[in-house]
VOBA-1610 file (N, C-alpha, C; in pm, whole numbers, padded with zeros to 5 digits, always signed):
BEGIN
Met+08706+12454+11833Met+08560+12465+11831Met+08518+12586+11751Leu+08405+12574+11683Leu+08353+12685+11605Leu+08293+12791+11698Asp+08316+12916+11661Asp+08268+13027+11741Asp+08117+13046+11719Arg+08039+13045+11828Arg+07894+13052+11815Arg+07848+13187+11757Asp+07910+13296+11798Asp+07871+13427+11745Asp+07895+13433+11595Gln+08007+13377+11551Gln+08036+13375+11407Gln+07933+13290+11332Leu+07898+13175+11389Leu+07800+13088+11326Leu+07665+13156+11314Glu+07620+13219+11422Glu+07490+13286+11421Glu+07490+13404+11323Thr+07601+13474+11316Thr+07611+13586+11222Thr+07602+13535+11078Phe+07675+13426+11051Phe+07670+13367+10917Phe+07527+13325+10881Ala+07459+13254+10973Ala+07323+13207+10947Ala+07228+13324+10926Thr+07245+13429+11002Thr+07157+13546+10989Thr+07178+13615+10854Val+07302+13623+10809Val+07330+13682+10677Val+07259+13603+10568Ile+07268+13472+10576Ile+07202+13388+10475Ile+07051+13402+10483Glu+06997+13402+10603Glu+06852+13413+10621Glu+06800+13548+10575Gln+06874+13653+10601Gln+06832+13788+10562Gln+06874+13824+10420Gln+06965+13743+10363Gln+07017+13765+10228Gln+07079+13904+10212Ser+07138+13952+10321Ser+07198+14086+10318Ser+07285+14105+10442Phe+07403+14164+10422Phe+07490+14198+10535Phe+07426+14309+10617Glu+07365+14406+10549Glu+07306+14521+10618Glu+07189+14478+10705Arg+07099+14397+10650Arg+06983+14353+10730Arg+07027+14262+10844Ala+07128+14181+10821Ala+07180+14096+10928Ala+07235+14181+11042Ala+07305+14288+11007Ala+07360+14378+11109Ala+07248+14440+11192Ala+07138+14477+11126Ala+07025+14536+11197Ala+06960+14434+11290Val+06945+14311+11244Val+06884+14207+11327Val+06970+14176+11450Leu+07102+14174+11430Leu+07195+14138+11538Leu+07235+14258+11623Ser+07193+14378+11581Ser+07228+14502+11655Ser+07378+14522+11664Ile+07447+14496+11552Ile+07589+14523+11541Ile+07612+14598+11411Thr+07734+14643+11389Thr+07763+14718+11267Thr+07782+14624+11149Arg+07770+14681+11032Arg+07791+14603+10911Arg+07934+14552+10905Gly+08027+14634+10951Gly+08167+14593+10954Gly+08191+14475+11046Ala+08120+14472+11160Ala+08134+14360+11253Ala+08082+14231+11191Val+07974+14242+11113Val+07920+14125+11044Val+08025+14070+10947Ser+08085+14158+10868Ser+08185+14116+10770Ser+08305+14050+10839Gln+08347+14108+10951Gln+08463+14053+11022Gln+08434+13913+11076Arg+08312+13893+11129Arg+08277+13761+11182Arg+08271+13656+11070Ile+08213+13695+10957Ile+08204+13600+10846Ile+08345+13566+10796Lys+08428+13666+10782Lys+08565+13643+10734Lys+08642+13554+10831Ala+08625+13578+10961Ala+08695+13497+11061Ala+08648+13352+11056Leu+08518+13332+11037Leu+08465+13196+11029Leu+08518+13125+10905Glu+08521+13195+10793Glu+08574+13136+10669Glu+08721+13101+10684Glu+08796+13187+10750Glu+08939+13159+10770Glu+08958+13039+10862Ser+08874+13026+10964Ser+08888+12913+11057Ser+08856+12781+10988Leu+08769+12785+10885Leu+08730+12665+10813Leu+08808+12648+10682Ser+08887+12750+10648Ser+08968+12747+10525Ser+08883+12727+10401Thr+08766+12791+10398Thr+08678+12781+10281Thr+08584+12900+10275Val+08537+12932+10156Val+08442+13041+10138Val+08302+12989+10166Leu+08227+13063+10247Leu+08093+13020+10287Leu+07982+13101+10221Val+08014+13222+10177Val+07911+13315+10129Val+07943+13360+09987Val+07843+13352+09899Val+07854+13411+09765Val+07815+13557+09779Arg+07911+13645+09765Arg+07889+13787+09793Arg+07831+13859+09671Glu+07714+13817+09632Glu+07640+13880+09525Glu+07498+13901+09574Arg+07422+13983+09504Arg+07282+14007+09544Arg+07189+13914+09466Pro+07103+13838+09535Pro+07097+13827+09681Pro+07207+13736+09735Ile+07244+13760+09860Ile+07345+13678+09926Ile+07298+13533+09931Ser+07389+13440+09906Ser+07355+13298+09912Ser+07474+13219+09965Pro+07452+13099+10016Pro+07564+13019+10066Pro+07631+12940+09955Thr+07760+12916+09970Thr+07829+12822+09884Thr+07789+12681+09925Gln+07841+12580+09855Gln+07809+12443+09895Gln+07859+12415+10037Ala+07978+12466+10069Ala+08028+12450+10206Ala+07941+12529+10303Gly+07894+12645+10258Gly+07806+12726+10342Gly+07675+12656+10373Glu+07623+12579+10278Glu+07499+12505+10302Glu+07519+12403+10415Thr+07636+12339+10415Thr+07666+12242+10521Thr+07671+12310+10657Val+07737+12425+10662Val+07746+12500+10788Val+07609+12550+10832Leu+07528+12594+10738Leu+07395+12645+10772Leu+07310+12534+10834Arg+07317+12414+10778Arg+07242+12302+10836Arg+07290+12274+10978Tyr+07420+12287+11000Tyr+07475+12265+11133Tyr+07420+12368+11231Val+07414+12494+11190Val+07364+12599+11279Val+07216+12575+11311Lys+07138+12536+11210Lys+06996+12509+11233Lys+06979+12395+11334Ala+07058+12289+11316Ala+07049+12176+11409Ala+07093+12217+11549Leu+07196+12301+11556Leu+07245+12348+11686Leu+07138+12429+11757Arg+07068+12514+11684Arg+06960+12594+11744Arg+06850+12504+11799Ile+06811+12403+11720Ile+06704+12314+11764Ile+06746+12235+11887Leu+06869+12184+11883Leu+06919+12104+11996Leu+06928+12189+12122Glu+06979+12310+12108Glu+06990+12399+12223Glu+06852+12434+12278Gly+06759+12463+12187Gly+06624+12494+12230Gly+06558+12379+12303Ser+06582+12257+12255Ser+06524+12139+12320Ser+06580+12123+12461Val+06711+12147+12477Val+06773+12135+12609Val+06717+12240+12704Leu+06706+12364+12656Leu+06654+12471+12741Leu+06509+12445+12781Gln+06429+12392+12686Gln+06291+12360+12719Gln+06284+12251+12824Ala+06373+12152+12814Ala+06372+12041+12909Ala+06412+12086+13049Leu+06500+12186+13056Leu+06550+12232+13185Leu+06470+12345+13244Ala+06382+12407+13163Ala+06310+12526+13209Ala+06201+12488+13309Pro+06178+12574+13409Pro+06063+12552+13499Pro+05933+12560+13418Thr+05837+12480+13453Thr+05711+12475+13380Thr+05641+12610+13369Pro+05634+12694+13476Pro+05563+12820+13462Pro+05630+12920+13370Lys+05761+12908+13348Lys+05834+13006+13268Lys+05919+12936+13163Pro+05856+12880+13063Pro+05933+12812+12958Pro+06013+12910+12875His+06117+12860+12812His+06198+12943+12725His+06123+12971+12595Ala+06176+13064+12518Ala+06112+13101+12392Ala+06105+12981+12299Pro+05999+12971+12219Pro+05986+12860+12125Pro+06103+12854+12028Val+06134+12733+11982Val+06244+12712+11889Val+06195+12737+11746Pro+06260+12825+11670Pro+06218+12846+11530Pro+06241+12720+11446Ile+06136+12677+11377Ile+06141+12558+11293Ile+06081+12594+11157Ala+06150+12559+11049Ala+06099+12584+10914Ala+06088+12452+10839Ile+05976+12432+10771Ile+05956+12315+10687Ile+05898+12360+10554Ala+05919+12281+10450Ala+05868+12314+10317Ala+05761+12212+10278Val+05645+12263+10237Val+05531+12179+10205Val+05470+12225+10073Asn+05435+12132+09988Asn+05371+12171+09862Asn+05228+12217+09888Ala+05178+12302+09800Ala+05049+12368+09822Ala+04934+12270+09831Asp+04935+12164+09751Asp+04823+12070+09753Asp+04814+11994+09886Ser+04928+11963+09946Ser+04924+11899+10077Ser+04871+11995+10182Leu+04910+12122+10173Leu+04859+12222+10266Leu+04708+12234+10259Ala+04654+12212+10140Ala+04509+12228+10121Ala+04430+12103+10156Thr+04498+11992+10185Thr+04426+11867+10208Thr+04458+11806+10345Trp+04565+11729+10355Trp+04588+11652+10477Trp+04679+11719+10577Phe+04760+11817+10535Phe+04862+11872+10625Phe+04808+11960+10737Pro+04689+12021+10727Pro+04638+12100+10840Pro+04632+12024+10972Glu+04615+11892+10966Glu+04616+11813+11090Glu+04752+11819+11158Val+04859+11821+11077Val+04994+11839+11131Val+05009+11979+11189Leu+04960+12078+11115Leu+04973+12217+11159Leu+04907+12241+11293Arg+04790+12182+11314Arg+04720+12203+11441Arg+04805+12162+11559Glu+04873+12050+11546Glu+04955+12003+11658Glu+05081+12087+11674Leu+05143+12127+11564Leu+05266+12205+11573Leu+05239+12347+11620Leu+05135+12409+11566Leu+05106+12549+11601Leu+05062+12565+11745Leu+05001+12462+11801Leu+04956+12470+11940Leu+05065+12428+12039Ser+05177+12385+11988Ser+05287+12345+12077Ser+05362+12468+12127Pro+05387+12477+12256Pro+05464+12590+12310Pro+05613+12579+12280Leu+05655+12467+12222Leu+05798+12445+12197Leu+05845+12503+12065Ile+05752+12534+11974Ile+05789+12562+11835Ile+05735+12696+11787Ala+05819+12770+11716Ala+05776+12887+11638Ala+05789+12844+11492Leu+05677+12813+11430Leu+05677+12742+11302Leu+05676+12837+11182Glu+05757+12804+11084Glu+05753+12870+10953Glu+05729+12762+10847Val+05620+12776+10773Val+05590+12684+10664Val+05616+12756+10532Ile+05702+12699+10452Ile+05734+12755+10321Ile+05661+12673+10216Ala+05567+12737+10148Ala+05490+12668+10043Ala+05563+12688+09910Asp+05595+12577+09848Asp+05668+12584+09722Asp+05634+12462+09639Asp+05666+12472+09511Asp+05650+12357+09423Asp+05739+12245+09474Gln+05689+12121+09468Gln+05764+12009+09524Gln+05898+11987+09456Asp+05916+12037+09333Asp+06045+12023+09268Asp+06148+12120+09325His+06101+12219+09402His+06194+12318+09459His+06212+12300+09609Thr+06126+12222+09674Thr+06140+12206+09818Thr+06270+12137+09856Ser+06316+12045+09772Ser+06442+11975+09802Ser+06560+12070+09804Ala+06555+12170+09718Ala+06662+12270+09716Ala+06664+12348+09847Leu+06547+12377+09903Leu+06539+12447+10031Leu+06600+12362+10142Leu+06579+12233+10136Leu+06636+12143+10236Leu+06787+12136+10224Ser+06836+12124+10101Ser+06981+12116+10080Ser+07052+12242+10125Arg+06987+12357+10103Arg+07046+12484+10144Arg+07051+12501+10295Gly+06966+12428+10365Gly+06957+12445+10509Gly+06848+12540+10551Asp+06764+12584+10456Asp+06656+12676+10490Asp+06548+12608+10573Val+06530+12477+10555Val+06426+12403+10626Val+06485+12275+10684Ile+06415+12218+10782Ile+06462+12093+10842Ile+06405+11972+10770Gly+06306+11994+10684Gly+06247+11884+10609Gly+06153+11937+10503Cys+06120+11853+10405Cys+06032+11897+10297Cys+05954+11779+10243Ile+05837+11808+10186Ile+05757+11708+10117Ile+05790+11717+09969Ser+05817+11603+09909Ser+05860+11599+09769Ser+05806+11472+09704Thr+05802+11474+09571Thr+05768+11352+09498Thr+05892+11268+09471Gly+06010+11323+09491Gly+06133+11248+09468Gly+06155+11144+09575Ser+06192+11025+09535Ser+06213+10916+09631Ser+06359+10904+09676Lys+06450+10962+09601Lys+06592+10947+09631Lys+06642+11066+09711Pro+06686+11043+09834Pro+06736+11154+09915Pro+06877+11195+09875Ala+06910+11320+09901Ala+07045+11367+09880Ala+07136+11312+09989Glu+07265+11327+09969Glu+07361+11278+10067Glu+07340+11348+10201Ser+07342+11273+10308Ser+07322+11320+10445Ser+07174+11342+10478Phe+07083+11299+10390Phe+06940+11311+10414Phe+06873+11175+10400Ser+06753+11165+10456Ser+06670+11046+10443Ser+06537+11083+10380Ala+06473+10987+10315Ala+06341+11008+10254Ala+06248+10897+10299Glu+06136+10932+10360Glu+06038+10835+10406Glu+05911+10849+10323Trp+05862+10736+10276Trp+05739+10736+10197Trp+05620+10768+10286Leu+05538+10865+10244Leu+05423+10908+10323Leu+05294+10842+10279Gly+05288+10802+10154Gly+05165+10751+10097Gly+05143+10817+09962Ala+05028+10793+09904Ala+04998+10847+09770Ala+04873+10932+09773Met+04875+11043+09699Met+04758+11128+09684Met+04687+11095+09553Glu+04554+11098+09560Glu+04474+11070+09442Glu+04427+11200+09378Tyr+04440+11208+09246Tyr+04397+11325+09169Tyr+04300+11283+09061Arg+04200+11368+09037Arg+04104+11345+08930Arg+04074+11477+08860Cys+04017+11465+08741Cys+03987+11581+08658Cys+03838+11616+08672Tyr+03810+11741+08713Tyr+03674+11781+08745Tyr+03628+11901+08663Ala+03495+11911+08652Ala+03429+12028+08594Ala+03286+12031+08648Thr+03218+12142+08631Thr+03077+12146+08666Thr+02998+12069+08561Pro+02880+12016+08597Pro+02798+11947+08497Pro+02768+12034+08376Ala+02737+12162+08400Ala+02704+12252+08289Ala+02824+12273+08198Phe+02941+12292+08259Phe+03062+12313+08179Phe+03095+12189+08097Ala+03081+12072+08159Ala+03110+11947+08088Ala+03016+11928+07970Asn+02887+11957+07990Asn+02791+11942+07880Asn+02816+12040+07768Thr+02850+12163+07804Thr+02870+12268+07704Thr+03003+12253+07630Ser+03108+12224+07704Ser+03243+12225+07646Ser+03282+12091+07584Phe+03230+11981+07638Phe+03269+11849+07588Phe+03148+11764+07550Pro+03058+11817+07464Pro+02940+11738+07426Pro+02975+11613+07347Asp+03087+11617+07275Asp+03130+11503+07193Asp+03256+11439+07250Gly+03285+11465+07374Gly+03405+11411+07434Gly+03522+11507+07421Leu+03637+11460+07461Leu+03758+11542+07460Leu+03820+11541+07321Thr+03784+11639+07240Thr+03835+11651+07105Thr+03927+11771+07096Val+04008+11777+06991Val+04100+11890+06974Val+04025+12023+06967Pro+03918+12036+06885Pro+03846+12164+06883Pro+03790+12202+07020Ala+03741+12103+07096Ala+03686+12132+07227Ala+03795+12179+07323Val+03910+12116+07317Val+04022+12155+07405Val+04071+12295+07372Leu+04076+12329+07244Leu+04121+12463+07205Leu+04024+12571+07250Ala+03896+12534+07266Ala+03795+12633+07302Ala+03767+12639+07452Ala+03788+12529+07522Ala+03753+12522+07664Ala+03871+12564+07751Pro+03853+12661+07840Pro+03963+12702+07927Pro+03994+12599+08034Ala+04121+12578+08055Ala+04167+12493+08165Ala+04210+12581+08280Val+04197+12530+08401Val+04239+12604+08520Val+04369+12542+08569Leu+04477+12620+08563Leu+04610+12574+08602Leu+04656+12647+08727Phe+04757+12590+08792Phe+04810+12648+08914Phe+04891+12774+08886Asn+04988+12765+08796Asn+05067+12882+08754Asn+05135+12847+08622Arg+05220+12936+08575Arg+05283+12917+08444Arg+05384+12802+08443Lys+05427+12758+08559Lys+05517+12643+08566Lys+05441+12511+08563Asp+05310+12519+08574Asp+05227+12400+08579Asp+05218+12336+08440Ser+05285+12224+08422Ser+05286+12155+08293Ser+05183+12042+08286Leu+05095+12036+08384Leu+05000+11926+08393Leu+04917+11908+08267His+04850+12014+08223His+04762+12000+08108His+04841+11971+07979Asp+04956+12032+07966Asp+05039+12002+07849Asp+05071+11853+07843Asp+05112+11796+07957Asp+05147+11654+07961Asp+05025+11567+07935Phe+04913+11605+07997Phe+04791+11526+07981Phe+04744+11524+07836Leu+04738+11644+07775Leu+04689+11651+07638Leu+04783+11579+07541Lys+04911+11586+07566Lys+05006+11517+07479Lys+04986+11366+07488Arg+04961+11316+07608Arg+04937+11173+07626Arg+04803+11133+07565Trp+04704+11220+07577Trp+04570+11188+07529Trp+04564+11183+07376Phe+04619+11288+07311Phe+04610+11298+07166Phe+04730+11239+07093Gly+04840+11222+07164Gly+04959+11171+07099Gly+05047+11279+07041Phe+05009+11404+07061Phe+05090+11517+07014Phe+05062+11636+07105Ala+05155+11730+07106Ala+05146+11842+07198Ala+05043+11944+07151Ile+04969+11998+07245Ile+04878+12110+07221Ile+04914+12217+07322Glu+04953+12332+07275Glu+05000+12437+07364Glu+04908+12559+07367Arg+04846+12591+07257Arg+04770+12716+07249Arg+04624+12695+07285Tyr+04601+12647+07404Tyr+04465+12637+07454Tyr+04446+12741+07564Ala+04321+12776+07589Ala+04292+12882+07687Ala+04324+12835+07828Lys+04380+12926+07909Lys+04424+12889+08044Lys+04389+13000+08142His+04339+12960+08256His+04329+13048+08373His+04441+13006+08469Tyr+04507+13102+08530Tyr+04611+13072+08629Tyr+04563+13118+08767Leu+04550+13025+08858Leu+04508+13055+08995Leu+04605+12987+09091Pro+04707+13059+09138Pro+04816+12997+09215Pro+04780+12969+09360Ser+04670+12902+09381Ser+04627+12857+09513Ser+04537+12737+09493Pro+04558+12627+09565Pro+04471+12512+09550Pro+04325+12544+09576Val+04298+12629+09675Val+04160+12667+09706Val+04101+12749+09593Ala+04179+12847+09544Ala+04130+12929+09433Ala+04110+12846+09307Leu+04199+12750+09283Leu+04186+12665+09164Leu+04058+12583+09173Leu+04032+12524+09288Leu+03910+12446+09305Leu+03786+12534+09290Glu+03789+12652+09348Glu+03674+12742+09337Glu+03652+12788+09194Gly+03763+12807+09121Gly+03750+12845+08981Gly+03682+12737+08899Val+03718+12612+08926Val+03653+12500+08858Val+03507+12491+08902Ala+03481+12508+09032Ala+03345+12493+09085Ala+03251+12602+09036Met+03304+12719+09002Met+03218+12825+08952Met+03192+12813+08801Gly+03255+12713+08738Gly+03234+12691+08597Gly+03325+12770+08506Ala+03439+12816+08560Ala+03532+12894+08479Ala+03617+12808+08388Gly+03623+12680+08416Gly+03704+12588+08337Gly+03704+12452+08402Tyr+03785+12362+08348Tyr+03801+12230+08407Tyr+03942+12220+08462Gly+03960+12141+08567Gly+04092+12137+08629Gly+04117+12008+08702Leu+04240+11992+08747Leu+04288+11871+08813Leu+04306+11901+08961Val+04232+11828+09044Val+04220+11859+09186Val+04236+11731+09267Pro+04298+11738+09385Pro+04300+11620+09472Pro+04156+11575+09501Ser+04131+11447+09489Ser+03994+11398+09504Ser+03940+11424+09644Ser+04024+11420+09746Ser+03977+11447+09882Ser+03933+11592+09897Gln+03999+11682+09827Gln+03964+11823+09833Gln+03833+11849+09758Ala+03810+11778+09650Ala+03691+11799+09568Ala+03570+11721+09618Ala+03588+11628+09710Ala+03481+11537+09751Ala+03352+11607+09793Pro+03357+11715+09876Pro+03232+11781+09914Pro+03158+11841+09795Phe+03231+11891+09697Phe+03168+11949+09579Phe+03104+11841+09492Val+03170+11726+09486Val+03114+11614+09410Val+02987+11563+09478Ala+02992+11550+09610Ala+02876+11501+09685Ala+02757+11595+09671Ala+02784+11726+09658Ala+02677+11824+09644Ala+02629+11839+09500Gly+02692+11767+09408Gly+02653+11775+09268Gly+02707+11896+09195Gln+02801+11967+09258Gln+02859+12086+09195Gln+02967+12051+09095Leu+03032+11936+09114Leu+03138+11893+09023Leu+03112+11750+08979Val+03159+11719+08858Val+03157+11581+08808Val+03299+11542+08771Asp+03323+11414+08784Asp+03453+11358+08747Asp+03452+11329+08597Leu+03538+11397+08523Leu+03543+11378+08379Leu+03601+11243+08339Cys+03677+11181+08431Cys+03737+11050+08403Cys+03709+10957+08521Pro+03584+10915+08542Pro+03551+10838+08661Pro+03621+10703+08671Asp+03667+10650+08559Asp+03735+10522+08562Asp+03886+10535+08574Glu+03933+10657+08586Glu+04078+10682+08592Glu+04112+10761+08717Arg+04220+10724+08779Arg+04276+10802+08889Arg+04427+10798+08879Val+04490+10895+08935Val+04636+10901+08936Val+04683+10907+09080Met+04768+10816+09118Met+04823+10811+09253Met+04966+10865+09250Val+04989+10970+09325Val+05119+11036+09326Val+05186+11015+09460Asp+05300+10948+09459Asp+05373+10921+09583Asp+05432+11048+09642Leu+05423+11060+09773Leu+05483+11171+09846Leu+05587+11117+09944Tyr+05694+11192+09961Tyr+05802+11154+10051Tyr+05838+11270+10143Trp+05873+11237+10266Trp+05922+11336+10361Trp+06074+11324+10366His+06143+11428+10319His+06289+11433+10320His+06334+11511+10443His+06432+11456+10513His+06479+11522+10635His+06625+11483+10660Trp+06684+11548+10761Trp+06823+11518+10794Trp+06837+11373+10842Asp+06953+11313+10810Asp+06984+11180+10864Asp+06995+11184+11016Leu+07072+11280+11064Leu+07094+11295+11208Leu+07011+11412+11257Glu+06895+11382+11316Glu+06803+11486+11359Glu+06813+11507+11510Pro+06808+11634+11555Pro+06791+11658+11698Pro+06656+11603+11743Pro+06638+11577+11871Pro+06513+11514+11918Pro+06387+11586+11874Leu+06384+11719+11881Leu+06264+11792+11844Leu+06233+11775+11696Ala+06334+11782+11610Ala+06313+11761+11467Ala+06268+11619+11439Arg+06322+11523+11514Arg+06282+11383+11496Arg+06135+11364+11533Asp+06090+11433+11637Asp+05950+11423+11676Asp+05858+11482+11569Ile+05902+11590+11506Ile+05823+11651+11399Ile+05814+11557+11280Ser+05926+11496+11244Ser+05925+11400+11134Ser+05830+11284+11163Ala+05833+11233+11286Ala+05745+11123+11323Ala+05598+11164+11314Leu+05568+11287+11355Leu+05430+11338+11348Leu+05383+11345+11203Ile+05466+11399+11116Ile+05428+11413+10975Ile+05405+11277+10911Val+05493+11183+10938Val+05477+11048+10881Val+05350+10983+10933Arg+05323+10999+11062Arg+05205+10936+11121Arg+05076+10993+11062Val+05065+11126+11054Val+04944+11188+11001Val+04927+11156+10853Ala+05036+11158+10778Ala+05028+11128+10635Ala+04977+10986+10612Gln+05028+10892+10688Gln+04989+10753+10668Gln+04845+10727+10709Met+04786+10816+10791Met+04645+10804+10826Met+04554+10865+10719Asn+04608+10955+10639Asn+04525+11028+10544Asn+04551+10995+10397Leu+04672+10951+10366Leu+04706+10920+10228Leu+04684+10771+10200Asp+04681+10736+10075Asp+04660+10598+10033Asp+04790+10520+10044Ala+04790+10418+10125Ala+04910+10335+10143Ala+04888+10194+10093Ser+04779+10171+10020Ser+04743+10034+09981Ser+04836+09975+09878Ala+04883+10059+09784Ala+04963+10005+09674Ala+05113+10006+09701Gly+05156+10080+09800Gly+05299+10093+09823Gly+05360+10193+09727Pro+05485+10229+09746Pro+05547+10336+09666Pro+05596+10291+09530Gln+05525+10197+09466Gln+05561+10152+09333Gln+05436+10141+09250Thr+05449+10156+09118Thr+05338+10136+09027Thr+05296+09989+09030Gln+05167+09965+09051Gln+05117+09829+09058Gln+05056+09789+08924Ala+05057+09662+08896Ala+05001+09613+08770Ala+04854+09649+08762Gly+04815+09706+08647Gly+04677+09741+08625Gly+04636+09873+08685Ser+04726+09944+08751Ser+04691+10073+08811Ser+04747+10185+08728Thr+04701+10305+08761Thr+04752+10423+08691Thr+04895+10448+08731Pro+04987+10472+08636Pro+05126+10492+08671Pro+05146+10613+08761Val+05243+10604+08850Val+05282+10718+08929Val+05378+10802+08846Ile+05353+10932+08841Ile+05437+11021+08761Ile+05504+11118+08856Ser+05636+11125+08851Ser+05710+11213+08941Ser+05783+11319+08862Ser+05848+11412+08936Ser+05930+11518+08877Ser+05851+11602+08778Val+05738+11652+08826Val+05655+11739+08745Val+05641+11871+08815Gln+05580+11969+08746Gln+05574+12103+08802Gln+05474+12115+08915Arg+05379+12023+08924Arg+05279+12032+09029Arg+05233+11892+09063Leu+05189+11870+09186Leu+05146+11737+09228Leu+05007+11706+09177Asn+04981+11731+09051Asn+04854+11696+08989Asn+04885+11629+08858His+04826+11516+08836His+04846+11445+08710His+04715+11378+08673Val+04698+11348+08546Val+04581+11274+08504Val+04626+11169+08403Ala+04576+11049+08415Ala+04616+10942+08324Ala+04550+10963+08189Ala+04620+10930+08083Ala+04565+10943+07949Ala+04482+10820+07916Ala+04353+10842+07894Ala+04266+10732+07854Ala+04285+10706+07706Pro+04244+10589+07655Pro+04257+10561+07512Pro+04185+10666+07430Pro+04246+10719+07323Pro+04187+10826+07246Pro+04047+10793+07195Gly+04015+10668+07176Gly+03884+10635+07124Gly+03774+10644+07227Asp+03811+10645+07357Asp+03711+10649+07463Asp+03696+10792+07510His+03607+10869+07447His+03595+11011+07476His+03540+11034+07616Leu+03578+11150+07673Leu+03523+11190+07801Leu+03378+11232+07785Gln+03295+11187+07874Gln+03155+11225+07870Gln+03128+11320+07985Gly+03076+11439+07953Gly+03059+11540+08056Gly+02959+11502+08163Gln+02864+11411+08137Gln+02761+11381+08234Gln+02800+11273+08333Arg+02914+11206+08312Arg+02948+11093+08398Arg+02987+11141+08537His+02925+11086+08636His+02951+11126+08776His+03051+11030+08838Asn+03112+11081+08944Asn+03203+10997+09022Asn+03123+10888+09092Asp+03181+10770+09103Asp+03112+10659+09169Asp+03098+10688+09318
//
């Protein structure tokens, strides 16, 4: 049997990314941490830790880390079930990875239920959906939201539904910046509002629209969905926003849809362990249930004939379909 103290020491080293910080957390010496890790590696006949800064797990270490996380959850669930009602045991630490756009739209309904639960001490890691899968594989989280449909080995992926994205600007910005539609001179002069420097959304959109790449256009970077929407709403530029998030601004006349006849549906998937402890399984069921109530499930997880293609593996969960170059964007067109 694997030694529990050694397993916890290993997991703490990976979580703290340091032998010294792990020793402080565990209230033992740095030498004791090293001895426990070495003993665990010898018992498994494999190296678990990449001893460089920052500390990280090897591929075998990732497998062990997932085991420790599952063991913690299972143990916590058992203790909660056996604890007297007036004196429950400490909440079980749970970490999940969620992309920023989901956090800004439908995921707060999940958070309300998890945060109010006495069973869970929740950590939400906000990251680009292309990186959340890496967090799951490493064992940092028990599940993640991703645009990828194919799960890694030992994991499952459940389709949550599709998010709708549209391109918005204020009426004044649309009239001033795009009086003749979306032309190359207008694009070079009008600032776009992007999430961050990894956000390739506008590059992809403009390349599809014009048939060639345009890179040297003005950009604002606002690495928060709320800040990005507010930047667009104040007239600082035009941007790509989940339609559910922008709906109140559109209803108030603060924003107009630059492409009212176009929408992009982006499939979302919940990736999680194949073999989940009961508490983790309940969390997965909650996320799937809330997502299916809030996301579009009408078309299914495939591109439908006559609909906007689903685009995956991008830097951000925002995309816009390229309309025919001859049909210019009109700044005054409102959302239906």
